[in-house]
C-alpha positions as CSV (number, residue, x, y, z in Angstrom):
1,X,10.2,4.4,21.5
2,X,12.3,4.6,18.4
3,X,11.4,7.2,15.8
4,X,12.5,6.4,12.2
5,X,12.6,9.3,9.8
6,X,13.4,9.4,6.1
7,X,17.0,10.1,4.9
8,X,16.5,13.1,2.7
9,X,19.8,12.7,1.1
10,X,19.0,9.3,-0.2
11,X,15.2,8.8,-0.4
12,X,14.3,5.4,-1.9
13,X,12.4,5.5,-5.0
14,X,12.9,1.6,-5.5
15,X,12.3,-1.3,-3.1
16,X,15.2,-3.6,-3.3
17,X,18.3,-5.1,-1.6
18,X,20.9,-2.6,-2.6
19,X,20.5,0.3,0.0
20,X,22.1,0.3,3.5
21,X,19.3,0.2,6.1
22,X,18.6,3.7,7.8
23,X,17.4,1.8,11.1
24,X,17.3,-1.5,12.8
25,X,14.3,-2.8,14.8
26,X,13.8,-6.0,16.9
27,X,11.1,-8.5,16.5
28,X,8.1,-7.4,18.6
29,X,9.3,-3.8,18.7
30,X,6.8,-0.9,18.4
31,X,8.3,2.2,16.8
32,X,7.2,5.4,15.1
33,X,8.0,6.2,11.5
34,X,7.7,9.5,9.6
35,X,7.0,9.4,5.8
36,X,6.6,12.1,3.1
37,X,3.8,12.2,0.8
38,X,3.9,10.8,-2.7
39,X,5.2,14.1,-4.1
40,X,8.0,14.5,-1.4
41,X,5.9,17.3,0.3
42,X,6.7,19.6,-2.5
43,X,3.1,20.7,-3.4
44,X,1.5,23.4,-1.2
45,X,-0.6,25.3,-3.7
46,X,-3.0,24.6,-6.6
47,X,-0.8,26.8,-8.8
48,X,2.2,24.5,-8.7
49,X,3.4,23.4,-12.2
50,X,3.5,19.6,-11.8
51,X,6.1,19.4,-14.5
52,X,8.5,21.3,-12.3
53,X,7.9,19.2,-9.3
54,X,7.2,15.7,-10.5
55,X,10.0,13.8,-12.4
56,X,9.0,10.2,-13.1
57,X,10.1,7.9,-11.8
58,X,11.4,9.9,-8.8
59,X,7.9,10.0,-7.1
60,X,6.4,8.2,-4.3
61,X,9.5,8.2,-1.9
62,X,9.6,5.8,0.9
63,X,11.1,5.6,4.4
64,X,13.6,2.9,4.6
65,X,15.0,0.3,4.3
66,X,14.4,-0.9,7.9
67,X,16.4,-3.8,8.9
68,X,14.4,-6.3,11.1
69,X,16.8,-8.3,13.3
70,X,16.6,-12.1,12.9
71,X,14.5,-12.1,9.8
72,X,15.9,-14.5,7.3
73,X,14.7,-15.7,3.8
74,X,11.9,-18.1,4.2
75,X,10.3,-16.3,7.1
76,X,7.4,-14.0,7.2
77,X,7.4,-10.4,8.4
78,X,4.3,-9.1,10.2
79,X,3.6,-5.4,10.4
80,X,0.8,-4.3,12.7
81,X,-0.4,-0.7,12.0
82,X,-1.1,0.6,15.5
83,X,-1.9,4.2,14.3
84,X,-1.5,6.9,11.7
85,X,-1.4,10.5,12.5
86,X,-1.4,13.2,9.9
87,X,1.0,16.1,10.7
88,X,-0.4,18.3,8.0
89,X,-3.9,20.2,7.8
90,X,-4.2,19.4,4.1
91,X,-4.1,16.7,1.5
92,X,-3.0,17.1,-2.1
93,X,-4.5,15.4,-5.2
94,X,-4.0,16.1,-9.0
95,X,-4.7,15.1,-12.4
96,X,-1.2,14.1,-13.9
97,X,-1.2,14.1,-17.7
98,X,-0.8,10.5,-19.1
99,X,-1.7,8.9,-15.7
100,X,-4.8,7.4,-14.5
101,X,-7.4,4.8,-15.1
102,X,-9.7,6.5,-17.7
103,X,-7.1,8.3,-20.0
104,X,-4.3,7.5,-22.3
105,X,-1.0,6.4,-20.5
106,X,2.4,5.2,-21.4
107,X,1.0,1.6,-21.1
108,X,-2.3,2.4,-22.9
109,X,-1.5,4.5,-25.9
110,X,-4.2,6.8,-27.6
111,X,-3.8,9.6,-29.9
112,X,-6.0,12.0,-28.0
113,X,-4.2,14.8,-26.3
114,X,-3.1,14.3,-22.6
115,X,-5.4,15.6,-19.9
116,X,-4.6,19.0,-18.5
117,X,-2.9,19.0,-15.2
118,X,-5.2,20.1,-12.1
119,X,-4.0,20.3,-8.6
120,X,-6.4,20.5,-5.5
121,X,-5.6,21.2,-1.9
122,X,-7.9,19.5,0.3
123,X,-8.3,21.1,3.7
124,X,-8.5,18.6,6.8
125,X,-10.8,19.7,9.4
126,X,-12.3,18.1,12.6
127,X,-15.3,17.3,10.6
128,X,-13.3,15.4,7.7
129,X,-11.6,16.5,4.4
130,X,-13.0,19.1,2.1
131,X,-12.7,18.0,-1.4
132,X,-13.5,21.4,-2.8
133,X,-14.9,24.3,-0.9
134,X,-16.7,25.4,-4.2
135,X,-18.5,22.1,-4.3
136,X,-21.5,21.7,-1.9
137,X,-21.0,18.3,-0.6
138,X,-20.4,16.8,2.8
139,X,-16.8,16.5,4.2
140,X,-15.0,13.1,3.3
141,X,-14.1,11.0,6.2
142,X,-10.5,10.8,6.8
143,X,-9.6,7.0,6.9
144,X,-5.6,7.1,6.8
145,X,-3.7,4.2,5.3
146,X,-0.4,3.5,3.6
147,X,-0.4,3.2,-0.1
148,X,3.0,1.7,-0.2
149,X,4.6,-0.9,2.1
150,X,6.8,-3.9,1.3
151,X,9.8,-6.0,1.8
152,X,13.0,-6.3,-0.5
153,X,12.8,-8.8,-3.2
154,X,15.7,-11.1,-3.4
155,X,17.6,-9.4,-6.5
156,X,15.2,-7.0,-8.1
157,X,15.0,-3.3,-7.3
158,X,11.3,-2.6,-8.0
159,X,9.9,1.1,-8.5
160,X,8.0,2.4,-5.5
161,X,5.3,3.0,-8.2
162,X,4.7,-0.6,-8.7
163,X,3.2,-3.5,-6.6
164,X,4.3,-7.2,-6.6
165,X,4.9,-10.3,-4.6
166,X,6.9,-8.1,-2.2
167,X,4.0,-5.7,-1.6
168,X,4.9,-2.3,-2.9
169,X,2.5,0.2,-4.3
170,X,-0.6,-1.7,-3.7
171,X,-2.8,1.3,-2.7
172,X,-5.0,-1.1,-0.6
173,X,-7.0,0.8,1.9
174,X,-7.0,-2.1,4.2
175,X,-3.3,-1.4,4.9
176,X,-4.7,0.7,7.8
177,X,-4.7,1.1,11.5
178,X,-5.9,-2.1,13.4
179,X,-4.9,-4.3,10.7
180,X,-1.6,-6.7,10.4
181,X,0.0,-7.0,7.0
182,X,2.0,-10.1,6.3
183,X,5.1,-10.0,3.7
184,X,7.6,-12.4,2.5
185,X,11.0,-12.2,3.8
186,X,13.6,-12.8,0.8
187,X,16.7,-11.1,2.1
188,X,18.3,-11.0,5.6
189,X,16.6,-8.4,7.8
190,X,13.6,-8.4,5.4
191,X,14.3,-4.6,4.5
192,X,11.0,-2.9,5.1
193,X,9.8,0.2,3.0
194,X,7.0,2.4,4.0
195,X,5.5,5.3,2.4
196,X,2.5,7.0,0.2
197,X,0.3,8.0,3.0
198,X,-3.4,8.6,2.1
199,X,-6.1,10.6,4.0
200,X,-8.7,9.2,1.8
201,X,-9.1,7.1,-1.3
202,X,-12.0,5.5,-3.4
203,X,-11.8,1.9,-4.5
204,X,-9.6,1.8,-7.8
205,X,-7.9,5.2,-7.2
206,X,-9.3,6.0,-10.6
207,X,-7.5,9.1,-11.5
208,X,-4.2,7.7,-10.3
209,X,-3.9,9.9,-7.1
210,X,-5.5,9.7,-3.6
211,X,-5.6,12.4,-1.1
212,X,-1.8,12.6,-0.5
213,X,-0.4,13.2,2.9
214,X,2.7,12.7,5.0
215,X,2.3,10.6,8.1
216,X,3.5,9.9,11.6
217,X,2.8,6.1,11.9
218,X,3.1,3.6,14.9
219,X,4.1,0.2,13.8
220,X,4.7,-3.1,15.4
221,X,6.8,-5.7,13.7
222,X,7.5,-9.4,14.2
223,X,8.9,-12.3,12.6
224,X,7.2,-15.6,11.8
225,X,10.1,-18.1,11.6
226,X,10.5,-20.8,9.0
227,X,7.3,-20.0,7.1
228,X,7.0,-17.7,4.2
229,X,3.8,-16.3,2.5
230,X,3.8,-16.3,-1.3
231,X,2.4,-12.7,-1.5
232,X,1.0,-10.1,0.8
233,X,-1.7,-10.9,3.3
234,X,-3.8,-8.8,5.5
235,X,-5.6,-9.7,8.7
236,X,-8.1,-8.1,11.1
237,X,-10.8,-8.9,13.5
238,X,-13.3,-9.5,10.5
239,X,-11.3,-10.8,7.5
240,X,-8.4,-12.6,6.4
241,X,-7.2,-11.1,3.0
242,X,-5.0,-12.0,0.2
243,X,-3.6,-9.4,-2.3
244,X,-2.7,-9.9,-5.9
245,X,-1.0,-7.5,-8.2
246,X,-1.0,-8.1,-12.0
247,X,-1.9,-7.1,-15.3
248,X,-4.6,-7.7,-16.7
249,X,-6.9,-7.0,-13.9
250,X,-8.5,-10.3,-13.9
251,X,-4.9,-11.9,-13.3
252,X,-4.6,-9.8,-10.1
253,X,-8.1,-11.2,-9.0
254,X,-6.9,-14.8,-9.9
255,X,-3.8,-14.3,-7.9
256,X,-5.7,-13.0,-4.9
257,X,-8.2,-15.7,-4.9
258,X,-5.8,-18.5,-5.5
259,X,-3.9,-17.5,-2.5
260,X,-7.0,-17.1,-0.4
261,X,-8.3,-20.5,-1.3
262,X,-5.0,-22.2,-0.7
263,X,-4.7,-20.2,2.7
264,X,-8.0,-21.6,3.8
265,X,-6.7,-25.1,2.9
266,X,-3.4,-25.0,4.5
267,X,-4.4,-23.1,7.7
268,X,-8.0,-23.8,8.1
269,X,-8.5,-27.4,6.8
270,X,-11.0,-26.5,4.1
271,X,-10.5,-28.6,1.2
272,X,-9.5,-26.7,-1.9
273,X,-12.4,-26.9,-4.1
274,X,-14.8,-26.8,-1.1
275,X,-12.8,-23.4,-0.3
276,X,-13.2,-22.3,-4.0
277,X,-17.0,-22.9,-3.8
278,X,-17.3,-21.1,-0.4
279,X,-15.6,-18.1,-1.5
280,X,-18.1,-17.8,-4.4
281,X,-20.7,-17.4,-1.7
282,X,-19.2,-15.3,1.0
283,X,-16.0,-13.5,-0.2
284,X,-15.6,-9.9,-0.7
285,X,-13.4,-7.9,-3.1
286,X,-11.8,-4.6,-3.1
287,X,-10.3,-3.1,-6.2
288,X,-7.3,-1.3,-4.7
289,X,-6.1,0.2,-7.8
290,X,-6.1,-0.1,-11.6
291,X,-3.9,2.7,-12.4
292,X,-0.3,1.6,-11.3
293,X,2.3,-0.4,-13.1
294,X,0.5,-3.5,-11.9
295,X,-3.1,-3.4,-10.7
296,X,-4.1,-4.7,-7.3
297,X,-7.0,-6.6,-5.9
298,X,-7.7,-7.6,-2.4
299,X,-9.7,-10.9,-1.8
300,X,-11.4,-10.9,1.7
301,X,-12.8,-13.9,3.5
302,X,-15.0,-13.3,6.5
303,X,-13.7,-14.9,9.7
304,X,-17.1,-15.9,10.8
305,X,-17.2,-18.6,8.2
306,X,-13.9,-20.0,9.2
307,X,-14.3,-23.6,10.9
308,X,-13.4,-23.9,14.5
309,X,-9.8,-25.3,14.8
310,X,-9.8,-28.3,17.2
């Protein structure tokens, strides 16, 4: 099995068409991939000075780009996440001054002083992740997923801190083992980027940082020829899911539900307004993040309410 590792001499901090691929995979191929954590594996102590480690925008490095043979603009790339292993026995989280969902940021200016930095090292045990040994609470279940995954836009190079139609930093916990993610192909070879592993994350990623970890993932890619998705989609045994990324937050929700309703129409024969009404009764929503450059929402439709296709 091919094992793709990041090129440490040229870590990508943007998702775009201008970097040479570090590897090539074939449709239907299963491969392993190593990723660094969102801080480039540079934080190993609560005493680290973040100002000396984090230099925005050089955070959230990805492994890639990965060229998928035969993928052409107008196709869809499918990425099945077969497994995610954590090669390290701790995760990292922190409070970053001027970053987060409930504080002043460069996008939401306030005159209050920035929050003080704080770094926590979370030990990962067989029982789960220890948030803080000084806090008497149960271990947090380890539910690993990729915060960042996407394909190259046609001409833009988009920061790995941002989400969009191409995927990117969606911070959606549904990008996890057992699920298949669909991305639009906009350049030859699709150019897949993967990174930002999380051991755990609450919906919204409210402080802007999850439990950040490096990963060893196992992925299987394939190509759906001649058909493109308009934005990332996710599927598992229970749900079909559409992901929207925008600001303000309600526009991210509108994008996700628009795609979900039109997906029900095009693939399952549910008339558009009927699907709209049905979503109001059975759909679920996950707030993936409201801290990044663009906010992300996942709209989920239970498969048990899909009509039988005859």
